[in-house]
N, C-alpha and C positions, 0 to 999 in steps of 0.2 A: 352682845357680841354679834358681829356681822354674819349674816347667813349666806354662805356661798352655795350657789345653785349646783346641784349634782346632776342636773338634766344633761342628757347626752346630745351629741350632734354628729354630723357625718364625719367631721375631721377627727373627733375623739374616737369614733368607731374605727377609723382607719388606723389610728395609733394603737388601739387595743389589739387589732388583728395583726399589725406588724410586730408587736412585742410577742404575741402568741406564736407567731411563725419564726421567731428568733432572728428577724432581719436586723435588729439593733439591740445593743446592750444598754444603750442610754438614749433617751429622747433629747434632741437639741433643737431648739427653735431660736428665732431671732426677730427683733423688731428693727427694721432697716430704713429709717427715714432719710430723705434727702434734706440736707441743711440749707434749704432755700426759702424757708418761711417758718412760721410757728405751727405747732401741732393743733389740730381741731378735734371736735368730739368724735369724728369718724376715726381718727387715729387712736383715740381712747379705746374704741372697740377692738382694734387690732392689738393694742398693748395688753388689754385684759385677756384676750384670747391666747396670745403667744406665751405670756408669762404664767398664766394660771394653768394652761395645758401642760407645760413643762413641769410646773410645780406639782401638779396632781400625780404625775408619773415619776417624780423625784429626778427630773432631768435638769437641763440648763437652758438659760435664755441669754443670748448676747444682745447688747445694744450696739448696732453697727450703723455708722453714717455712710450712706451711698454718696460720697462727695466726689463725683466724677465730672462736675461742671463748675469750674472755678468762677465763671462769669456771674453766676446767680447765687453763689454760696457765701456764707459769712460766719465768723466765729460767734456772733450774736445769736444766730439760729442754733448753733451747736449747743451753746450754754442754756438757751431757753428750753430745748428739747430734753436735755439732761434733768433740768429742774422739774419739768412737767412729769416725766416718768417717775421721779422720786416722790413728787407730791401725790401722785396717784397711788403710791404705796408699794412700788416695786423696786427691787435691786437687781441689777444685771450681773451675770456671772463673768462676762467679758465685755470690755469696751474696745471696739475696733472701728477702723475707718477703711473705706475702700482704698483710700490713698496709701494705706499701709502695704497694699499688695501691688502697687503700680509696677514694681520691678518684675514680679511674677507674671502679671498680665502682659507686659511687653514680651517676656520670654514665650508666653503661650501664643501670642500673635505671630512671633517669628516661627514657632513650631507649625502653625497653620500654613504659613507661606511655604515652608520647606515641604509640607505634605501636599502642596498644590491646592490648598483649600482657602487661600486668601490672596488678594491682589490689590495693588495700589491703583486707585481710580483717578483719572484726569477730568472726568465730566464734572460740571457744576452741580450744585444742589438741585437746581431746577431741571437740568438734563437727566440726572439720576431719577428724579420723580417721574419724568416723562417716559423714560425707558422701563420703569417699573411695571407698567401696565395698570389694569384696574382689578376690582374684585372678581370680575367675570372674564377678563381677557388677560392672557399671559404677557409677561414682559419680554423685552428683547435684550440680547446680550450686548454689553458695552465693548467697544474696540479694545479697551484696556484689559479685558478678561483673558486675553491670550498671551499676556506678558510671561516671560520666563521667570522661573523661581529666582534666578540670579538678579534679574532686573528689579523684581519686586523687593528682594532683600536690600538691594542698594538704595532704592527710592525710600523704603520705609526707614532705613537708617538715616537718610538725609532729612526726612521729615522730623525724626527725633532730634536731629542736630540743629534744627531751626532754619533750614535753607529755603523753606517755602512759607508763603503767607497764609493767613487764615483762609480756609475755603479753597485753597489752590489744589489740594489733594486730600483724599481720604483713603483709609484701608477698608476694603470690603471682604466679607466672607464669601467664598465661592460655593454656592449650594445648588440652587435650581431656579432659573429665571422663569420657568414654566409652571412652578409649583402653584397649586390652587390656594395655598396659604401665602398671602402676600408678604408675610414676615420672613419667609424663607427665600425670597428673591434677592439674593446677594445683599443682605443688610450691611450697612456701614457699622464697623466695629471700632474704628479709631478716627478722630478728627484732629485737626490742628487748631490750637487755641493759645495764642501768645498772651497768656494771662497769669497773674500771680495766684497761686493756690494757697488757701488759708493754712494748709498743713505742710505742703512740700515746697512752698515758696516758688522759686523760678527754676527748679530742677527740671521740670518737664514743660514742653510746649506742645506735646500731643497727649490726648486724654482718651481713655476708653469710653465707648458709649455705654449707657446704663444697661442695655439689654445684653451686652457682652460681659460686662463686669460683674453683674449681679450673680449669675450662676457660678462664676469662678469664686466669688467671695463665699458663697454658701458652701462650696466644695472644700475650700481651704479651711474653713472653720468647722467642718464636719457636721453641718446642719443636716438633720434627718428629714424634717418636714418644713418645707419652705412655703409658708402660708401667705397668700396675697389675694387681692380682690379680682373680681371677674374680668376686668378689662385686660388683664394679663393672660387670660386663657389662651388666646391665639398665639401668644409668645412662647407657650410651653414647649412646642416642638423645637424652637430655636434654643431654648434653655437646655433641653436635653442634648441637642446637637453639640453645643459648646462644651458641656461637661464630658461628653464622650470623645469628641475629636481633640480636645485639649488634654486628653489622657489623664484626667483627674483621678486621684486615688479613691476619694470618697464620692458617692453618687447620691446627692440629695434629690428629693422629689418635690415638685411644685403642686400645691393644691389651692384652688380658688374658692372664695366665698363671696357672697353679695356684700357690697359696700353699704355703709349706713347712709340713708337719705332721710332728712328731716323736713317736715313741712316748714315753709317760711324761712328756710335756712340755706345759705350758700356754703358749699363744702369744697369748692375748688380753690386751691391755694393761689392760683393765678387771679381769680376774682377777689379773693380776700386781700391779696397784695394791692389790687387796684383800689379797693376801699381805703387802704392805708395811704397809698401814693397820692390819691386825689383828695385826701383829707376829709373823706365822708365820715370817717371815724377818727378818733384821736390816738390811734396806734393799734398794734396787734392785740393789746390787752384791753381794748375798749370793751366794757361790759355787754355791748350789743353784739360783739363778735362771737362766733361759735368756737373760738380757739379755747384751748384748755386754760391759758392764762387769762382770757377774757371771762370765762365762766368762774374761775377762781376769784378774780377781782369782783365779779358781780356778787359772789357769795356762795356758789355751789361748793359742796364738800366732796372729797374723793370717794367717800363711802356711797354717796348718792349716785355718782357717775359710774362706779364699779357695778353697783346693783342694776342700774339701767342697762349697762352693756351686757350683763349676764341675762337679763330678762328678755331682751329683744331677740336673743338667740343667734345661731349661726346656721345659715342655709345658703343654697345656691340660687334661690328665687329672688328676683328683684322686687323690692317693696319700698314704700315710703312710710316712715314712722311718724305719727302725730307728735309734734313738739310737746304737747301737753303730757305725754307719757314721761318725758324727762322731768318736767315740772312736778309730776306726781311723786317721783322718788325723792326730790329734795324736800318736799313737804313732809313725806314720811320720815325722812332722816332727822329733820329739825323739830318735829312736833314735841319730842320729849327732851330735846337738848336746849332749845332756844328760850331764854327768859321772856316772859310776857311783860310788856310795858305799854304806856300810852304816848302817842305822838299826835300832834295836830299839824297837818300838812298845809292847810289853807286857813289861817286863824281868823276867828271873829271874836272880839273881846266881849266878855260878859261881866257886868258888875252886879254883885248880889247885894242889893241895897240894905237888907236887914241883917247882914252879917257884920259883926263888930269890926270897925276900922282898926288896922294895925295888928289884928289877931291872925295867927297861923296855927292850925292844928295839924298833927301828923296822923295819917290814917294807915291802917294795915291793909296790905293787898298781897295775894299769893303771887309768887314768882312764876309758877307754871301749874295751873290747875290739873294738868294731866300727869304731873310729876311732883308729888308732894314733897319729895326729898329735897327739892330746890328751895324750900322754905318760903319766907315772906319778905316783903320789902315795905318801907314806909314812904308815903307820898304826902306832900304838903297840900293843904287846902286853905284858902283865904277868901277874902271879899272879891278878888279879881281872878278870873280864869279865862282860858281860851277854849273855844269849841271849834269844830269845823264849820266853815261857811255853808257847806251843803246840808248841815244839820238844822238849818233854820230856813223857813219859808214864811213870808208875810201873808201870802194868800195860797195856802196849800190845797192840793187836791184831796179827795176823799181817801181814807186809809193811809194818810200821812201821819205817822206817829211820833215824829221828832218835834222839835221846838217850833212853835208859832204863837202869835199873841193870844194870851189866855190859856195856853196849854201847859201841862205839867209833865215833866220827864224825870227819869232817874239819872243822876250822874254816877257813872261806874265807880264803885268802892266808896261813894260819898252819900249825898242827900238828894231828895227831890227838889227841883227848882221849877218856878213858874214864870213865864215871860210876861212882864207887866208893861214894858215900854220899848219902843224901837227908835234908835238914834240914827239919823242919816246925815250925810254930808250935803254940800250945796248941789251936787250932781244927782242927788237922790239915791245914792248908794248906802246900803246899811253898813254902818261902821261900829255899832255898839248895841248891845242889848242890856236893858235893866230888868233884873229878875229878883225874885224873893225865894228864900229857901225855907223849908220846914225842918227845924232842928229835931223833931221827933222821928224823922225818917232815915236816920243814919244807918248805913249798911252794917249788917252784923248784929243789929239790936233786936231783930225779930219783929220789926214793925209790920202790922197787918191791917192797919186802919183803912187803907185804900190801895189800889193798884194802879200802876201806869203802864202803858204799852211800849213806851220808848226808853231805851237806855243809851246814853251818849258817853263817849270818851272825851277827855278834857285834860288840860294841863294848867296847873296853878301859875299865875302870871309873874309873880315877883321872884320866884325861884327858877323859872323855866330856863332852859338852855336853848338859845336860838341856833338852829342848824339848817343844813341844806339837804333836800331830798331829791334823788334822781329816780324817776319812774321810766321804765322801759317798755317799749312794744317791739315786735319783730322788726329787724332792719329791712327785711325783704317781705313783701306781701305776695306770696305765691304758694298755694297749697301743694304744688308739684315739687317744691324744694328746689334742688339743683339739677333736676332732670332737664336735659336739652342744653348742650353747650353753646348753641348758636343764638340763644335768646339774648336780646339786649337787656341784660339783667338790671342795668342801672335805671331803666325806666320803672322798675318795680321797687325802687328804694322808698321806704316809708318816711315821709317828711315829718311824721309825728313819732318817730322811734325813740325820742328822748324828751322828757318834760322835767324841768328843773323848778323846784318850789322852795320857798323859805318858810320855815315854820318852827315849831317848838317841841322839845322832848322833856321828860321828867328830869329833875336835877341829878338823879343818880346816874344819868348817862354821861355826865361831864368827864368821867375818867375812861370812857370807852376807847378802845384801841383798834387799829386796823385789823380787819377780819373778824371782829366781834359781831355776833349775830343775835338778832332779837326778833320777836314777833310783836309788831305794833297792832294793838287792838283794832280790828276791822280792816286794816290796811294791808296786812301781809307780813312776809318775812323780809328783813332788811339786814344788810351787811355794811359795816363801817368801811368805806373805801380806803384801802391801804395806801393809795397813791396820792390822793388829793386831800385827805383829811389832815388837819392840824389840831392842836389842842384848842386853838382859838376858833376854828371853823371846822366842825365835824360835818362830814358828807356821808349820807346814808344811801346806798344803792338798794333799790327794791329787787330782791332775788326773785320773788314770785308772790302773786296774790294768794289770798287764803283759800279760795275755792276754784274748782275747775269742773268743767262738764265732762272731762275725760273719765271713762270707765275702764279699769284694767281687766 
C-alpha cells in the first residue's frame, strides 16, 4: 500500500489554525490550470498538494480551467489536463471554467466603474507600460483616468458590443499609480480580443485578465485557501483588492509556495511549447519532455510521482531538486512490480560450436528475485545466442571480466561458455564469436568445480523477438534547471538526448502491450511505448537506468 507522508508544512499549519479558529466549516482548494499547454511535473506538485490537503481535512477540491485567453487555449489542452489529473489518481469535486463566470465578471467590472474604481483607457500597450513607472520610480496618471463614470460605462458597453479593434482600448482598475507595488498601478482588467473561445464561442469579444478573473473565480466557488507559486506573491494585494471592491460574499486567501525546479529540466510552458513548435521533440508527450503525459509515456507511474511530490516538501524557499531524486522514486516503485527479463540492445552473435544443432532446451528463471510471488519463467537456449557487443573485447584491459579470446564467463540462468574464435568482416569488425560450453555448469545444478568472475545476459537467437529500444538523456544540459528566463535555453539542448537501437528480447515479450514495464538485466527499467509500438514492432522506452549516485 502506498505510504502517504504525514509530514507537516506551513500551508497545512495554516489550515489547522484556521479550522481551530472556526474560520471555515469546510476546506475548499482548487487546481486552476490555464488550458494553453500540457501539464508538467511542476503542476503535479500543485495537484498533489491541493487534492491531498483537502482530502486530509475532508474538504473539497475543484478542477478549474482559467480560460481567459482564447488566442492561446484549446480543447486539446483541456482534455489532456483532465486525463493527467485522473491518471495521477485524483477525482475533482467540481469541474469549472473561468468562462462559466464571464457574465458575473462583466457585472463586477461595471460595479467597479460605478464605484469610480475602473476606467476605459485609450493609451496603447506600449504607452501604458511607459506610464507605469519602474520598480523604484512611481508611474504617472493617464489622461483617461479622469473620465466620468457615465463615459466609462458607455465605452465599456461599446467595447463589449465589438465597436473597437483589438488593442484599441482596455479597462483598467483605478488604484494608485504611485504605489510601491507596481501591480497596483492601475492594472488592466479587461482587453479586447476578437477571437472565438473554445467554451463560449463568439459571445464575447472582451475578456478579463487573469489577475482580475482569478480571485473572482475563487470567491464564486467558495475556495478557502488559494494556493499558488511564489511568482504571484506580489499580486496578492491586487487579489485581495478585487475580492473586497467587487463585494464578493466569500473571502478566499492566497498563499504562496516555492515552485518545483529540477536540474536539466525546463518547466516553462512557453519553452516547452517552443520545443514542440520547432519539432525539437515529437510532441507534448515526447518521453524527453517533463510533461505528465511525457513521463507517463516514458514509463513513470502515478505512485512514483505522488511520492516524489510529497517527499520534496512544501516551503517558501527557492531550491532546485536533483532530477535523480525523481528517478530514485520510480526505481523504488518498480523494483517489486516489474518482471525481470533479458534484452540485448546492441547484439553480437555467438555460435556455441559444441552444442547440438537443432536442439532447444528451456531453462527456468525467476521473474523477480525480490518478489518470489511473481514465480518463474522459461527461456530457450540453443546453439546460437546474442550477447551485447560491449561484453566482448579482443584485447581487454586488466580486470576486464567479460568475454575475450580464451576467457570463460557464465551466461545468466544457463552455462559457462569460453571464447575460442573471433569472426570479422572485411572491414575488420567483429561480427561473430565461436564459443564452447561446458554442460556440467548449468545454473541451478550446484556446480562448484570452478568459478568465473563475469556473468553475461543473452538472448537465444532463433526464438528472439527483434525490437526497438529508445534510450534517453536529459533534453537540456543545465544543472540550474529553468532558473533564468532570459537564457537562450535552446543553446543548451542536448544533441544526444535520444539514442535508438535495434536489438532482441526474450520470446515471452512478444505479447507485451503499451505501458507494460520490465527490468532488463543490467540495462534498467523499460516501458512499452503505447504510441509507437505495434505487434510487429515493439518499442521500449528506457524509464531509468538501474543505478544512481543520488542519496536520499
